[in-house]
Residue frames relative to the residue before (quaternion, step in Angstrom):
aa qw qx qy qz dx dy dz
M 1.0000 0.0000 0.0000 0.0000 0.00 0.00 0.00
N 0.3426 -0.7599 0.5221 0.1805 3.56 -0.87 0.99
S 0.5908 0.5820 -0.3746 0.4146 3.60 1.13 -0.54
C 0.0748 0.7913 -0.5997 0.0931 3.55 -1.06 0.79
L 0.4108 -0.6457 0.5645 0.3093 3.53 -1.37 -0.25
Y 0.1539 -0.7505 0.6282 0.1360 3.55 -1.27 0.40
E 0.2332 -0.7286 0.6285 0.1404 3.56 -0.86 1.00
C 0.0935 -0.8807 0.4605 -0.0600 3.54 -0.33 1.34
D 0.2719 -0.6817 0.6521 0.1901 3.46 -1.42 0.45
V 0.1557 -0.7792 0.6041 0.0602 3.57 -0.83 1.05
M 0.0250 -0.8069 0.5894 -0.0290 3.59 -0.83 1.02
H 0.0155 -0.7512 0.6599 0.0059 3.53 -1.09 0.89
H 0.0132 0.7937 -0.6061 0.0507 3.56 -0.81 1.02
R 0.1516 -0.7984 0.5809 0.0474 3.55 -0.31 1.30
L 0.2384 -0.8030 0.5373 0.0981 3.57 -0.78 1.09
E 0.7970 0.0977 -0.0206 0.5957 3.59 1.10 -0.71
P 0.5885 -0.1691 -0.7896 -0.0405 1.61 -2.18 1.24
K 0.7500 0.1950 -0.1722 0.6081 3.58 1.31 -0.14
V 0.5123 -0.6560 0.4642 0.3028 3.54 -1.09 0.72
N 0.1686 0.7494 -0.6297 0.1157 3.54 -1.01 0.87
Q 0.0032 0.8114 -0.5825 0.0484 3.58 -0.86 0.94
F 0.1014 0.7757 -0.6220 0.0325 3.54 -1.16 0.65
R 0.1556 -0.7562 0.6308 0.0784 3.51 -1.33 0.49
Y 0.0984 0.7679 -0.6329 0.0050 3.52 -1.24 0.47
R 0.4228 -0.7036 0.5249 0.2249 3.53 -1.30 0.43
I 0.0484 0.7690 -0.6362 0.0402 3.55 -1.08 0.80
F 0.2268 -0.7117 0.6029 0.2803 3.53 -1.29 -0.36
M 0.1909 -0.7836 0.5858 0.0801 3.54 -1.18 0.67
F 0.4384 -0.6555 0.5487 0.2776 3.52 -1.27 0.47
S 0.1005 -0.7355 0.6643 0.0871 3.56 -1.16 0.68
L 0.0388 -0.8548 0.5133 -0.0650 3.54 -0.14 1.35
D 0.3238 -0.6666 0.6361 0.2151 3.53 -0.99 0.90
L 0.4083 -0.7651 0.4388 0.2352 3.58 -0.45 1.19
D 0.6318 0.5000 -0.3472 0.4799 3.60 1.23 -0.16
E 0.6859 0.5054 -0.2758 0.4450 3.61 1.23 -0.29
I 0.4711 0.7307 -0.4372 0.2304 3.58 1.16 -0.49
D 0.7105 0.4701 -0.2798 0.4426 3.60 0.81 -0.94
S 0.6949 0.4667 -0.2826 0.4685 3.59 1.16 -0.44
L 0.4766 0.6631 -0.4539 0.3566 3.61 1.23 -0.05
R 0.1608 -0.7811 0.5996 0.0663 3.55 -0.94 0.90
I 0.2777 0.7373 -0.5429 0.2908 3.52 0.48 1.32
P 0.4172 -0.7574 0.4289 0.2615 3.65 -0.33 1.14
L 0.7084 0.4645 -0.2679 0.4590 3.62 1.05 -0.67
F 0.7277 0.4035 -0.2014 0.5168 3.58 1.30 -0.19
S 0.1064 0.7863 -0.6048 0.0681 3.59 -1.02 0.79
R 0.4092 -0.6953 0.5410 0.2376 3.51 -1.36 0.28
N 0.8735 -0.0201 -0.0254 0.4857 3.55 -0.88 1.06
R 0.6995 0.3106 -0.3184 0.5592 3.55 1.06 0.80
W 0.6622 -0.5658 0.3235 0.3698 3.54 -1.17 0.70
N 0.2080 0.7278 -0.6373 0.1448 3.52 -1.15 0.81
L 0.6790 -0.4094 0.3611 0.4909 3.57 -1.25 -0.08
Y 0.7639 0.1059 -0.0551 0.6341 3.59 1.00 -0.89
E 0.0167 -0.8057 0.5909 -0.0368 3.57 -0.66 1.16
F 0.2018 -0.7250 0.6432 0.1409 3.54 -1.01 0.85
R 0.0493 -0.7953 0.6040 -0.0190 3.56 -0.56 1.23
D 0.4548 -0.7081 0.4664 0.2726 3.59 -0.61 1.13
R 0.6776 0.5250 -0.3068 0.4136 3.60 0.92 -0.84
D 0.5781 0.6045 -0.3762 0.3985 3.61 1.22 -0.28
H 0.7417 0.4176 -0.1995 0.4855 3.56 1.21 -0.42
L 0.8280 -0.2376 0.1384 0.4886 3.57 -1.25 -0.30
T 0.0629 0.7759 -0.6209 0.0926 3.55 -0.77 1.14
I 0.1049 -0.8042 0.5837 0.0384 3.58 -0.68 1.05
A 0.6714 -0.5166 0.3555 0.3949 3.53 -1.24 0.54
G 0.7835 0.2819 -0.2439 0.4971 3.54 -0.88 1.02
F 0.7392 0.3537 -0.2073 0.5343 3.58 1.26 -0.27
E 0.2632 0.8308 -0.4715 0.1350 3.59 1.25 0.29
T 0.7477 0.3768 -0.2226 0.4994 3.61 1.03 -0.66
K 0.5269 0.6488 -0.4005 0.3755 3.57 1.27 0.09
S 0.6264 -0.5216 0.4200 0.3988 3.53 -1.34 0.11
V 0.6729 -0.4684 0.3693 0.4375 3.55 -1.28 0.26
K 0.6591 0.5152 -0.3297 0.4376 3.59 0.84 -0.89
E 0.6529 0.5053 -0.3233 0.4625 3.60 0.93 -0.82
N 0.6438 0.5137 -0.3215 0.4671 3.58 1.04 -0.73
V 0.6467 0.5074 -0.3277 0.4657 3.58 0.95 -0.81
I 0.6500 0.5066 -0.3188 0.4683 3.59 0.93 -0.88
G 0.6505 0.5077 -0.3143 0.4694 3.58 1.00 -0.78
Y 0.6406 0.5171 -0.3194 0.4693 3.57 1.01 -0.80
L 0.6421 0.5107 -0.3262 0.4696 3.60 0.97 -0.81
A 0.6473 0.5207 -0.3236 0.4529 3.58 0.95 -0.85
Q 0.6268 0.5354 -0.3345 0.4566 3.59 1.02 -0.76
N 0.7474 0.3731 -0.1931 0.5147 3.56 1.19 -0.61
G 0.6561 -0.5930 0.2851 0.3696 3.54 1.20 0.65
I 0.6069 0.5214 -0.3721 0.4704 3.60 1.20 0.39
Q 0.2155 -0.7743 0.5857 0.1045 3.55 -0.68 1.12
F 0.3368 -0.7512 0.5340 0.1926 3.55 -0.61 1.14
P 0.3948 -0.7727 0.4421 0.2273 3.62 -0.60 1.07
P 0.5795 -0.5506 0.4563 0.3910 3.60 -1.15 0.50
G 0.7994 0.2655 -0.2097 0.4965 3.56 -0.95 0.87
G 0.4882 0.6567 -0.4406 0.3690 3.58 1.26 0.03
R 0.2031 -0.7743 0.5841 0.1343 3.54 -1.24 0.33
I 0.2570 -0.7489 0.5963 0.1323 3.53 -1.31 0.49
Q 0.1782 -0.7626 0.6174 0.0741 3.54 -0.82 1.08
F 0.1242 -0.8244 0.5522 0.0019 3.57 -0.60 1.20
V 0.1361 -0.7854 0.6024 0.0422 3.58 -0.57 1.21
T 0.2414 0.7810 -0.5139 0.2600 3.58 -0.42 1.23
L 0.3977 -0.6305 0.5821 0.3248 3.50 -1.41 -0.22
P 0.3141 -0.7243 0.5719 0.2229 3.61 -0.92 0.79
R 0.6588 -0.4292 0.3903 0.4790 3.55 -1.26 -0.21
V 0.1395 -0.7454 0.6437 0.1025 3.55 -1.19 0.66
L 0.8128 -0.1172 -0.0024 0.5706 3.55 -0.47 1.28
G 0.7588 -0.4157 0.1862 0.4655 3.55 0.98 0.94
Y 0.6830 0.4679 -0.2956 0.4766 3.61 1.21 -0.22
V 0.0383 -0.7996 0.5993 -0.0043 3.56 -0.91 0.96
F 0.1690 0.7335 -0.6548 0.0680 3.53 -1.19 0.69
N 0.0064 -0.7947 0.6046 -0.0538 3.52 -0.78 1.14
P 0.2973 -0.7456 0.5638 0.1946 3.61 -0.46 1.09
V 0.7903 -0.0921 0.0813 0.6003 3.57 1.06 -0.73
S 0.0363 -0.7619 0.6467 0.0077 3.55 -1.14 0.80
F 0.2594 -0.7923 0.5452 0.0879 3.56 -1.21 0.52
Y 0.1544 -0.7477 0.6409 0.0795 3.54 -1.01 0.97
F 0.0818 -0.7696 0.6327 0.0268 3.57 -0.72 1.10
C 0.1536 -0.8224 0.5467 0.0334 3.56 -0.53 1.23
F 0.1026 -0.7992 0.5922 -0.0018 3.56 -0.94 1.03
D 0.4463 -0.6583 0.5240 0.3047 3.56 -1.17 0.54
A 0.7513 -0.4212 0.2607 0.4360 3.58 -1.30 0.09
A 0.6745 0.4821 -0.2931 0.4761 3.59 1.17 -0.50
G 0.5700 -0.6208 0.3687 0.3921 3.58 1.30 -0.06
S 0.4911 0.6485 -0.4433 0.3767 3.59 1.25 0.19
P 0.5117 -0.6582 0.4459 0.3257 3.62 -0.93 0.80
L 0.2566 -0.7945 0.5424 0.0935 3.53 -0.87 1.06
C 0.7467 -0.2312 0.2050 0.5891 3.57 0.84 -1.03
A 0.2319 -0.7462 0.5991 0.1748 3.55 -1.32 0.04
V 0.1529 -0.7514 0.6340 0.1003 3.53 -1.23 0.58
V 0.1860 -0.7621 0.6130 0.0938 3.56 -0.86 1.03
Q 0.1606 -0.7883 0.5919 0.0494 3.56 -0.71 1.15
V 0.0943 -0.8132 0.5743 0.0049 3.58 -0.29 1.31
G 0.1098 -0.8015 0.5864 0.0407 3.57 -0.94 0.91
N 0.1829 -0.7663 0.5987 0.1444 3.56 -1.27 0.25
T 0.6804 -0.5167 0.3400 0.3930 3.56 -1.29 0.15
F 0.5838 0.5413 -0.3800 0.4710 3.59 1.30 0.05
R 0.5015 -0.6761 0.3928 0.3702 3.59 1.34 0.20
E 0.4547 0.6391 -0.4818 0.3906 3.57 1.18 0.49
M 0.0667 -0.7762 0.6206 0.0891 3.53 -1.30 0.22
K 0.0922 -0.7772 0.6198 0.0575 3.51 -1.25 0.47
P 0.2700 -0.7625 0.5642 0.1655 3.60 -0.87 0.95
Y 0.1340 -0.7511 0.6424 0.0724 3.52 -1.19 0.73
L 0.2468 -0.7998 0.5370 0.1045 3.56 -0.62 1.17
I 0.0994 -0.7435 0.6587 0.0579 3.55 -0.98 0.94
P 0.3142 -0.8522 0.3800 0.1750 3.58 0.00 1.28
A 0.8246 -0.0166 0.0344 0.5644 3.64 0.99 -0.54
P 0.4405 -0.6903 0.4949 0.2908 3.60 -1.04 0.64
T 0.5402 -0.5630 0.5055 0.3685 3.52 -1.32 0.29
P 0.7063 -0.4762 0.2936 0.4338 3.64 -1.16 0.30
D 0.6953 0.4580 -0.2935 0.4697 3.62 1.09 -0.53
G 0.6112 -0.6033 0.3399 0.3832 3.60 1.24 0.30
T 0.5289 0.6147 -0.4168 0.4107 3.59 1.17 0.51
F 0.2610 -0.7210 0.6195 0.1681 3.55 -1.01 0.87
R 0.0209 0.8182 -0.5696 0.0754 3.59 -0.64 1.13
L 0.1414 0.7748 -0.6037 0.1234 3.54 -0.95 0.94
I 0.0837 -0.7337 0.6716 0.0606 3.54 -1.08 0.87
T 0.1445 0.8074 -0.5444 0.1757 3.56 -0.54 1.18
P 0.5787 -0.5662 0.4360 0.3929 3.63 -1.10 0.56
K 0.5226 -0.6556 0.4449 0.3147 3.58 -1.00 0.81
H 0.0724 0.8253 -0.5597 -0.0187 3.58 0.70 -1.16
F 0.6483 0.4432 -0.3079 0.5371 3.55 1.05 0.83
Y 0.3653 -0.7291 0.5397 0.2089 3.56 -0.98 0.87
V 0.0600 -0.8207 0.5680 -0.0158 3.54 -0.46 1.24
S 0.8111 0.0113 0.0577 0.5820 3.57 0.81 -1.04
P 0.4890 -0.6595 0.4732 0.3194 3.61 -1.01 0.68
F 0.6791 0.4689 -0.2843 0.4879 3.58 1.28 -0.20
S 0.6645 0.4190 -0.3123 0.5342 3.59 1.26 0.39
A 0.4414 -0.7027 0.4961 0.2555 3.55 -0.84 1.00
L 0.5269 -0.6636 0.4424 0.2937 3.55 -1.16 0.61
D 0.6506 0.5235 -0.3301 0.4401 3.60 1.20 -0.28
L 0.4363 0.6706 -0.4767 0.3642 3.59 1.20 0.43
S 0.3477 -0.6985 0.5739 0.2488 3.56 -1.35 0.08
F 0.3939 -0.6555 0.5843 0.2718 3.52 -1.29 0.47
D 0.1299 -0.7433 0.6510 0.0827 3.53 -1.14 0.75
F 0.0926 -0.8255 0.5568 0.0008 3.56 -0.18 1.35
K 0.0643 0.7595 -0.6459 0.0435 3.54 -1.03 0.85
L 0.0466 0.8221 -0.5551 0.1179 3.55 -0.24 1.34
R 0.2442 -0.7319 0.6163 0.1574 3.54 -0.93 0.89
V 0.5443 -0.5831 0.4767 0.3694 3.58 -1.09 0.64
P 0.3985 -0.7536 0.4588 0.2505 3.63 -0.56 1.06
G 0.0414 0.7651 -0.6408 0.0480 3.53 -1.15 0.77
D 0.8133 -0.0389 0.0711 0.5762 3.57 -0.50 -1.13
V 0.7679 0.1960 -0.1299 0.5959 3.57 1.23 -0.47
L 0.2972 -0.6887 0.6283 0.2065 3.51 -1.34 0.44
D 0.0449 0.8097 -0.5768 0.0983 3.58 -0.71 1.09
I 0.1671 0.7958 -0.5448 0.2048 3.54 -0.07 1.38
H 0.0313 -0.7837 0.6202 -0.0113 3.55 -0.97 0.94
I 0.0037 0.7707 -0.6362 0.0354 3.56 -0.95 0.97
D 0.0411 -0.8102 0.5844 -0.0191 3.56 -0.52 1.19
D 0.3412 -0.6723 0.6074 0.2502 3.53 -1.30 0.45
R 0.1084 -0.8038 0.5844 0.0247 3.55 -0.87 1.00
D 0.1541 -0.7191 0.6684 0.1114 3.50 -1.21 0.69
G 0.7728 -0.1447 0.0353 0.6169 3.54 0.12 1.32
E 0.8068 -0.2010 0.1799 0.5257 3.58 -0.68 -1.07
R 0.6274 0.5568 -0.3331 0.4306 3.60 1.25 -0.25
R 0.3122 -0.7017 0.6068 0.2048 3.54 -1.05 0.81
V 0.1395 -0.8191 0.5542 0.0500 3.56 -0.74 1.06
L 0.7807 0.0932 -0.0689 0.6141 3.58 1.27 -0.33
L 0.1503 -0.7801 0.6042 0.0616 3.56 -0.85 1.03
S 0.0032 0.7897 -0.6130 0.0235 3.57 -0.93 0.92
A 0.0049 -0.8000 0.5995 -0.0223 3.56 -1.00 0.82
L 0.0882 -0.7456 0.6591 0.0447 3.51 -1.21 0.73
T 0.1039 0.8038 -0.5697 0.1364 3.56 -0.34 1.26
G 0.1494 0.8114 -0.5519 0.1213 3.55 -0.97 0.76
K 0.4233 -0.6812 0.5438 0.2473 3.50 -1.41 0.15
R 0.5279 -0.6595 0.4539 0.2834 3.51 -1.07 0.87
A 0.0182 -0.7586 0.6513 0.0046 3.53 -1.17 0.76
P 0.5475 -0.6261 0.4228 0.3598 3.62 -1.01 0.63
L 0.3901 -0.6844 0.5627 0.2507 3.54 -1.15 0.68
T 0.2329 0.7431 -0.5796 0.2399 3.52 0.01 1.39
S 0.6546 -0.5097 0.3725 0.4159 3.56 -1.23 0.36
G 0.6668 0.5162 -0.3069 0.4412 3.57 0.94 -0.87
R 0.6905 0.4630 -0.2959 0.4704 3.59 0.86 -0.91
L 0.6374 0.5192 -0.3372 0.4587 3.61 0.99 -0.75
L 0.6352 0.5166 -0.3313 0.4689 3.59 1.01 -0.76
W 0.6501 0.5210 -0.3147 0.4548 3.59 0.96 -0.87
L 0.6925 0.4625 -0.2843 0.4751 3.60 0.89 -0.90
T 0.5870 0.5596 -0.3636 0.4584 3.59 1.16 -0.54
L 0.6706 0.4756 -0.2914 0.4891 3.58 0.99 -0.80
K 0.6747 0.4994 -0.2825 0.4644 3.56 1.07 -0.78
Y 0.7904 0.1157 -0.0350 0.6005 3.59 1.05 -0.83
P 0.0428 -0.8476 0.5282 0.0265 3.63 0.42 1.12
L 0.8551 0.0994 -0.0821 0.5022 3.56 -1.22 0.65
I 0.0021 -0.8853 0.4650 0.0013 3.51 0.95 1.01
T 0.6677 0.4893 -0.3316 0.4526 3.65 0.90 -0.74
L 0.6275 0.5113 -0.3342 0.4827 3.59 1.09 -0.63
K 0.6074 0.5458 -0.3483 0.4603 3.57 1.07 -0.70
V 0.6660 0.5161 -0.3083 0.4417 3.58 0.89 -0.94
I 0.7063 0.4512 -0.2854 0.4648 3.61 0.77 -0.96
T 0.6247 0.5356 -0.3406 0.4548 3.60 1.06 -0.68
L 0.6754 0.4872 -0.2987 0.4661 3.58 0.90 -0.89
I 0.6081 0.5508 -0.3564 0.4470 3.59 1.04 -0.70
H 0.7003 0.4471 -0.2750 0.4839 3.59 0.89 -0.89
W 0.6187 0.5435 -0.3510 0.4456 3.59 1.02 -0.67
H 0.7091 0.4365 -0.2683 0.4844 3.58 0.87 -0.91
A 0.5719 0.5468 -0.3849 0.4751 3.60 1.16 -0.43
F 0.6272 0.5280 -0.3298 0.4680 3.59 1.03 -0.75
I 0.6341 0.5210 -0.3278 0.4680 3.60 1.01 -0.81
L 0.6603 0.4949 -0.3110 0.4715 3.59 0.94 -0.85
W 0.6168 0.5343 -0.3393 0.4679 3.58 1.07 -0.69
L 0.6431 0.5136 -0.3169 0.4714 3.58 1.01 -0.80
K 0.6773 0.4743 -0.2867 0.4838 3.57 1.12 -0.65
R 0.4194 -0.7545 0.4182 0.2828 3.57 1.39 0.11
L 0.1990 0.7643 -0.5785 0.2037 3.55 0.84 0.96
P 0.6009 -0.5553 0.4139 0.3991 3.62 -1.08 0.57
F 0.2504 -0.7810 0.5640 0.0960 3.56 -0.96 0.99
H 0.1478 -0.7943 0.5877 0.0434 3.57 -0.75 1.12
R 0.2821 -0.7712 0.5478 0.1601 3.58 -0.57 1.12
K 0.5624 -0.6346 0.4187 0.3250 3.55 -1.00 0.85
S 0.6994 0.4922 -0.2783 0.4372 3.59 0.92 -0.89
A 0.5787 0.6349 -0.3695 0.3542 3.61 1.21 -0.37
H 0.8011 0.1990 -0.0864 0.5578 3.61 1.12 -0.56
A 0.0232 0.8394 -0.5408 0.0496 3.56 0.75 1.05
D 0.6348 0.5636 -0.3318 0.4114 3.59 1.06 -0.72
M 0.6903 0.4703 -0.2766 0.4752 3.59 1.19 -0.46
Q 0.6094 0.5119 -0.3542 0.4910 3.59 1.29 0.12
R 0.0650 0.8571 -0.4925 0.1365 3.53 0.01 1.37
D 0.8475 0.1470 -0.1232 0.4949 3.54 -1.23 0.67
V 0.3050 0.7666 -0.4970 0.2690 3.54 1.06 0.85
L 0.2997 -0.7366 0.5797 0.1779 3.56 -0.97 0.87
K 0.8226 0.1090 -0.1372 0.5409 3.55 -1.04 0.87
P 0.0637 0.8626 -0.5007 0.0336 3.62 0.89 0.92
H 0.4800 -0.6515 0.5233 0.2671 3.52 -1.16 0.78
S 0.6351 -0.5611 0.3734 0.3774 3.57 -1.19 0.48
S 0.5740 0.6125 -0.3804 0.3881 3.61 1.21 -0.32
I 0.7424 0.2492 -0.2038 0.5875 3.58 1.28 -0.13
A 0.5612 -0.5995 0.4478 0.3537 3.54 -1.17 0.59
P 0.5090 -0.6462 0.4571 0.3382 3.64 -0.86 0.82
K 0.0533 -0.7841 0.6183 0.0073 3.54 -0.98 0.91
A 0.5621 -0.5979 0.4437 0.3600 3.56 -1.11 0.62
P 0.4523 -0.6856 0.4885 0.2943 3.61 -0.92 0.85
């Protein structure tokens, strides 16, 4: 079975305009999108209520594929971007499901492999508290198995980050460890460092129950910590960027909020 769990350390280190750093622990699901329906985990289900629910509509959805599965949407998105997903290929999706019906994912990751198991491409699905999301495609790994991309954000993530920054993605193909780094860059300068690192654990009923007791209501924990640290940054008087002030810089957004004009994904 390719599906598993990762017990993770999350780190954010803001370098400018004022230094601020925090860490917290969570766990994430790593799901082979072909295995979800065959998983026999009492606390987990697909598209029906449970303690942990995987809902296809919570994730990447492109025009014309709204009623399709996540995998079909990812394949459609790749095709729109000139990548034909090969027969027999698989997609490993690192994400958080709903917990007691509530979902929030600041970032999720699709790792795509060909039929032989070689990494093909990766898609980073970034979300915000306005329930918007934006995918970023990294078309091929480097020879050492790292997916790397520096690209303009064109997406509103935080009121304390300008929209003219770039994302610097550095993703290792997940295995026994998860090793992901996403930095914000202002030209050549890194202004915010983010890391998600963790160790693989089996996706079993016993391990999921243990991690549930260790990290209860994980999606609520994530959204609460995001607002708490935003409050700290507000107290430090960091510049505040309103979402409605730069609608023109928010491009190719999926599920766009009313504060920006809808644009085709």
